[in-house]
C-alpha positions as CSV (number, residue, x, y, z in Angstrom):
1,M,16.8,80.1,116.0
2,F,15.2,78.2,118.9
3,G,15.1,74.4,119.4
4,G,16.8,73.9,115.9
5,H,13.9,76.0,113.9
6,W,14.1,79.4,112.7
7,S,11.5,82.3,113.2
8,V,11.9,85.2,111.6
9,I,9.9,88.5,113.5
10,E,9.2,91.9,112.0
11,V,7.6,94.5,113.9
12,K,6.1,97.4,112.5
13,L,4.4,100.9,113.9
14,V,1.1,101.7,111.9
15,N,1.7,105.6,110.8
16,R,0.0,108.5,108.7
17,R,0.0,105.7,105.6
18,G,-2.4,103.5,107.8
19,R,-2.5,99.8,108.6
20,S,-3.2,98.2,105.5
21,R,0.0,100.0,103.9
22,V,2.0,98.9,106.9
23,V,1.0,95.4,106.7
24,E,1.4,95.0,103.1
25,E,5.1,96.5,103.3
26,G,6.0,94.3,106.4
27,L,4.4,91.4,104.6
28,K,6.8,91.8,102.0
29,Q,9.9,92.6,104.1
30,V,9.2,89.4,106.4
31,I,9.0,87.0,103.6
32,R,12.6,88.9,102.0
33,Y,13.9,88.3,105.3
34,R,12.6,84.5,105.8
35,D,13.8,83.4,102.4
36,S,17.3,84.7,103.0
37,I,17.5,82.5,105.9
38,D,15.6,79.4,105.9
39,R,12.3,79.2,103.6
40,E,11.0,76.9,106.2
41,A,11.1,79.4,108.8
42,D,8.2,80.6,110.5
43,A,7.4,84.2,109.5
44,W,5.7,86.8,112.1
45,L,4.9,89.8,111.5
46,V,3.8,92.6,114.5
47,V,2.0,95.7,114.1
48,F,1.6,98.3,116.6
49,D,-1.1,101.2,116.3
50,R,0.1,103.8,118.2
51,T,-1.7,106.2,116.4
52,P,-4.5,108.1,118.5
53,A,-7.6,106.4,116.8
54,G,-5.8,102.9,117.3
55,R,-4.9,103.5,121.0
56,A,-8.8,104.7,121.7
57,L,-10.2,101.4,121.1
58,P,-10.3,98.7,124.2
59,W,-7.9,96.0,123.7
60,A,-10.4,93.5,122.7
61,E,-10.7,95.3,119.4
62,R,-7.5,96.1,119.0
63,L,-5.7,92.9,119.3
64,T,-6.0,90.4,116.3
65,W,-4.0,87.5,115.4
66,E,-4.5,86.0,111.7
67,A,-2.3,83.5,109.0
68,M,-2.0,85.5,105.8
69,A,-1.3,83.6,102.9
70,C,1.3,85.5,100.7
71,E,3.7,84.4,98.0
72,G,6.3,81.9,99.5
73,G,4.2,80.8,102.2
74,T,2.3,81.9,105.3
75,V,2.9,84.7,107.7
76,T,1.3,85.3,111.2
77,V,0.2,88.9,111.3
78,V,-0.5,90.1,115.3
79,S,-1.6,93.7,115.5
80,G,-2.6,95.5,118.9
């Protein structure tokens, strides 16, 4: 909690299942955490791609930032 407001942050690593599967699972997890703490809390999912293919990309292509609407609210997904 910072300044009287909760932020829920989940960190995931891309694995052999691929980025989309990791993001899908991470979204469900961070929403579940957020709902158990405070439904008005900010929800963040941070995904690091440490695979050889992901690491080969320049940061300008690797780093993404998007708001994803999902059941129960919006999650900000940051990938790098």
